[in-house]
N, C-alpha and C positions, 0 to 999 in steps of 0.2 A: 347470470341474470338474477337468480335468487339471492346470491351473495350481495349484489349491489343494492337490492331492495332492503335487505336486512341492515346493510350499512347505513342507508339513508334514514331508516327508522331509528336506528341507534343514535345517529348524529342529531336527528331532530329532537330526540329525548334529552340529549346532553345540553343542547342550546336552550331548551325549555327550562330545565332545572337551573342552568346558569342564570337565566333571566330572573327566575324567582329568587335565587340567592343574592343577586345584585340589586333586587328591589326595583326592577325596571317597571313592573306593574302588570296587573292582570289584563289590561286592555290588549296586550299582544295576542291573547288567546281568543279574542272576539274579532271575527272578520268584519270588513267594512259593511257588508250587507246587514249583519245583526245590529251594528251601531246605528245604521240608517233607519232600520225598522223601529228601534227604540226611540230615536229622535222624532220620527213621523208620528208615532203613537203619543209621545209627550205633547207635541204641538197640537194634536187633534183633541185630546181630552182636557188639556189645561194650558191654553195659550198664554195666560198671564205668567205662570211660572216658566214656561218654555221661553218666553221673551226675556226673562231675567237671565236664564242660563245661556242665551244665545251668544252673549259676549264671551263666554268661556266654552270649553268643550263639554258637552253633556256628560260624557263619560267621566271626565276629570272631576266635575262637581259631585257626582254621585259616589264615585269610588273613593274620593277624599274623605267621605263620611263613613261609608260602610266598611272600609278596610281596617278601621281602628279596632284593635283586638277585643276590647270590652263592649263594642257595640253589638248587643245581642240580636237585634232584629235583622240587620244586614239588608234592609230594604227601605225604600222611600215611597210612600203612597202619593200617586200623581192624580188620580181620578177623583174629582170633587163629588161626582154622583155616588161613587162607592163610599166616600167619606160620609155623605149625608145618610146613606142607608145604614152604615155602621152606627152612627150616632143615634139614629132613630131606634134601632134595635136595642142598643144599650139603655136608652131612656125608657123604653117599653118594658124591659125585663129587670131593671135595677130595683133594688130595695131602698134606694136613696130618696131623700127629701130635699127641700130647698136649701137646707144648711149643710148638705153633704158636699164634701170636697172631692172633685173629680181630678185625678192626677194621671196625666199622660206621661209615663216614665220613659217612653222611647220617641225621640223627636221626629223620626221618620213618619209619624202619623199626625203631624201638625194640622192637617186638614180636618181630621176628626175633632180635635179640640176646637177648631173654628166653628164647625157645625154644632158641637155641643153648646157653644156660647149662644148660637142663634136660637136654640131650643129653650133657653132660660130656665133650665131645670135645676142646675147646680151652681154652687160657688166653685169655679173651676181653677185649676192650676195647670199651666202648660209647661212641661219640662223640655227645654230645647237644648240639644248639644251645641256647643259653641261652633263647631265646624259647619253646621248647617243653618245657623241663626240668620245669616244674611239672606239666604234663599227664602226664608220664611217671614221676613219682616213685613212683606205686603199682607201676610195673613194676620199677623199679631199686632201691627202698629195701631189699629183703631180699637183694640180690645183691652189694652193695658189699663190698669187702675184697680181700685179696691173692690169694685163690683164687676170687674171684667175678667180678663185673662192675664195671669201673671207669668211672665217669661223668666224661666230659670236657666241660666247658662251652665247646665250640669247634667250629665247622664245619670239617671236615678235607677238604672236597671240593676245596679249592684246593691246587695242587701244593706250594707253599712251606710252607703250614701243616702239611701231612701230613709233609713231610720234617723240619720242625722238631720235630713230635711224635715221630717215630721216633727222634730223638736223645735223648729224655727218659729218665728212670729207669724208665718203664713198659716200655720195649722193651729187652731184653737178649738179643742174638742170639749163639748159640754159634758160628756159622760163617756167613760171607757167601759161601761158595763156590756158584757157579751149577750145579755138577755134582752137587749133592746129589739123592738120589732122593725127597726130600720138600721141601715148602715150609715156611718158617718164618713167613711172613706171608700171611694170607688177607684180602683187602680186599673189602668188600661195599658196594653202594649202588645207588641209582637214578641212572643216568648219561645225559647227553646225548651227541649225536654229537660236538660240539666237545670235550667232555672226553676222549673216546676218542682224538680227534686229538692232543690234548696229550700223552697217555700214549704214543702212537705215536712222536711226534717226540722225546720225552724218551728213549725207548728207542734211537732212532736216534743221538741225541747221545751216549748211553752207549757204544754200540759204536764210534762214531768216536773217542771219547776213549781207549778201550782200544787202538785201533790206533796212536794217536799218543803213547801213554804219558802222556796228560794226565789231569787230575783234573776230573771234572764232578760237581757235587752234585745228585743227584736221587734219586728213589725206588729206582732199580735198584742203587744202591750198597749197599743193605741185603740183597743176595741176590736170588734169582729169585722174585718174589712170584707169587701167582695172584689173579685177579680174578673175582668173581661179580657181574655187573651185571644189573639189570632195565632193559631198554631198550624203546623203541617198535618197531613193525614197520618203520617208515620207517628208523630207525637201523640195524636189522638188515639191511634191504635194501641199504643203502649199504656196510656193512663186509663183506658177502658178495657184492658185485656180480660179475657174470660178463662175459666179452668180449661186446661188442655192446650192452651196457646203457650207452649213451653218457652219459646224464645223471647216472648214479650212479657210474660207474667213473672215479675221478680219482686223483690222486697219493696223497693221504692214505689212501684206502680200500684201494688195492692195497698200499701200504706196511704197512698194518695186517695184511693177509692174509699178507704175507711175514715179518713180524716176530713175529706171534702165532699160536698155535693157537686157533681159534675154534670153540666147540661150543655148540649150543643144548641146554640141559638140560631146560627145561619152560616152560609158559605159564601165565599167571594173569590173571583178569579185571580190567580196569581199574576196575570199580565197587567193588573192595575198597579202592581208594585214594581219599581225599577231598582236595580238592574234585573233583567230576566235571567233565569238560570241558564248557565252556559254549558253546552255539551260539545262544543267545538274542540277537537283534539282530546276528548275525554270519553271514557267508557261510561255508558249510562248505568247507574247502580241497579242491581238486580231488583230491588224493591220497586223502583220506578218503572222497570220493564213490566212487572206484574200488575201494577196499579197506575198506569199513566193518567187515566182520567181523574183518579182521586188525588194524585200528587199535583194536579194542575189547579188546585184550589187551596185557599186558606179557610180554616174553620174558626168561627167566632164561638168561643165557649165561655160559660159562666162558672166560675169556681167560688163556692161559698164554704168557709170552714163550718163544720157541724157545731151546733151550740153545745152538744153533749157527745161524749165519746161513743163510738159505734158499738153499742151492746157490751162494752167491757164492764163487767160487774164490779171489779176492784180497781178503780182508777189509780190507787197507790202502787199497783204493780205494772203500770203501763211502761215503765222503763225497761221491763223485761221483754216487752212485746216485739220490738224490732228484731231481737236476736231469735225469738221463736219463729218469726216470719222467715228469717234467713235460713234457719235450720230446716224448715219445712220446704221452702221453695228452692233452696240450694241443691237439693237432691230430689228432682221431680219425679223420678221413677221408682222411688223406694216405697215400701209399704209403710203406711202412716204409723201404726203402732210399734213396728219394729224399730223405726227411726227414733221415736220418742223414748223407747226403752233404753237406748244407748245413754240417755241422760238420767232417766228415772226408772230404775229396774222394777219389774213386777207391777206395772201400772196399766197394762193392756186391758185386763178384765174390767177394771174400774172405768176406764174410758169407754170401752165398748158398751157397757151396761148403761151409762148415763148419756152418751152422745148419740147412740143409734147409728153410728157410722160403720159400714161393713168392714170386717177384719182385713180383707184383702185389698181395700181401696188404696191407690197410690197417691202420693202427696200432690202430684201435679194436677189431679182432678178435684181437689178440695175447693169448695166454694168459700166465699168470704165469711158467710155465716158459720160454716163448719170450722174454719180456722179459728174464729173468735170463740166458738163453743169449746173447742179443745183447749184453748188457752185458759179460759175461765175454769175448766175442770182441773187443769194441771196446777194452777196456783192455789186451788182449794185442797189439793191432795196433801195428806199428812207428811209425806216424804219430800215435799217440794223444797222446804227451807234447808234440808241437809243434802240436797242433790247436787250433782255437778252442773246441772242446768242453771241453777241460780248463780253459781260462781262464774260460769262461762258467759251468762248474760250480763253480769256486772262488768266483766272484763271487756266485753264487746261494746258496751255503752261508753266505757272510759276511753277506749281506743278510737271510737267513732265521733267523739265530741269535737266540734269545730273542724271537721274533716271535709274534704271535697268528696261528695257522695257520688262518685262515678262507680259503675258496676265493678270495674277491675279493683279499685281500692277497697270496696266493701268485701269483695270476695277474698282479697288478701288477708283482711282482718279476721274473717270467719275461718279461713283455712289455717291461719297461724294459731288460732285458739284451739281448733280441733287437734292439731299436731301436738300442742301442749298437753291436752288431755290424753292423747295417745301415749305419750312418754310416761304419763303417770299410771297408765293401765286402765283408765276410765272408759276408753273408747276402742272399738275395733276399726282400724283404718282399712278401707276397701279401695284399692287402687283401680279396680276394674269397673267400679260403678260409674255410670254416666251422669253428667250434670244435666 
């Protein structure tokens, strides 16, 4: 009896993997009850769009859009009431004026662009992916024109495509000065954690280029934008992580906090976005078991690049800062001064005297202010320019330029540099230390 159950389970897994391999489609893993509930919901909250997709299978219309690999949002907003609420919150909290360009970079939120048009607050631009444009024609057909809503058949969630779009005739900026008291570009979309990482490192590269009088082509060349993003609770927990939250507090998250002002504007139910998350024949992730009520919502956040670097006294040294963050947060249970002395010997007394940080404090408990204070002291120290820290930071910057900033890749770069220093005798490698 037990053997038969195991065999069935194994056989089911084999057929499931075979279906994925052959591209049969994810609809096989949604039972008819789930599809029926999604259809009933769509018809109740948005009869107009539901009537359009009645000719086709609801699932096929949605999945043909969200399964495309570079579609970041993976969702389509169906509820017009939620769209009106999102648009009102953005208009209320935005720094934009009448001449501000509102750019919806993920077409799954076309209803929000339609609502924004009704508010008459911005010059709007609606970015619609070609796969979904037919389903949204009823939304956009009366709004096209120089004073209305411009339909772009392109996904702009990719950094390069967005920059190229900003160079077109649709975007004419009066001034690219970061010190303006309003924003000329408001960008909106459903975003993943990795996408926010890329925006963070692009902003870091922009600041580094300014200090070196170099030219870097990215979003921030067009002035200081503002972002309104819908994100999951897990992404929110990462980018707002606090000292002591070891698993979530890493280089990119702290850098996001230092380079952006992050504000939670409102929350919205996930059920307003189709397709719903599917747990059929799948194990529920541990995080969602712990926080089911939090993961049932999307969080609307406002990200604004800080007009000045976060208390960094020597902007010319900002290129060294990401490596310093990685060195501090990569070994979260090390004593702060002992770790720094592996790069700059005999600096502990100087740091303790001027920072006021306890000698026994571990790196994982440092606040953002303390991290920046230590960095400012290190770059001012007479031994800084001749230290292994400076060489390691330069190598780290070189390796990480134009790289996919995922935690694993960044860890590989850092570990490779530490091993290089180990072979030269500059570092003591501790295999027993915990990350």
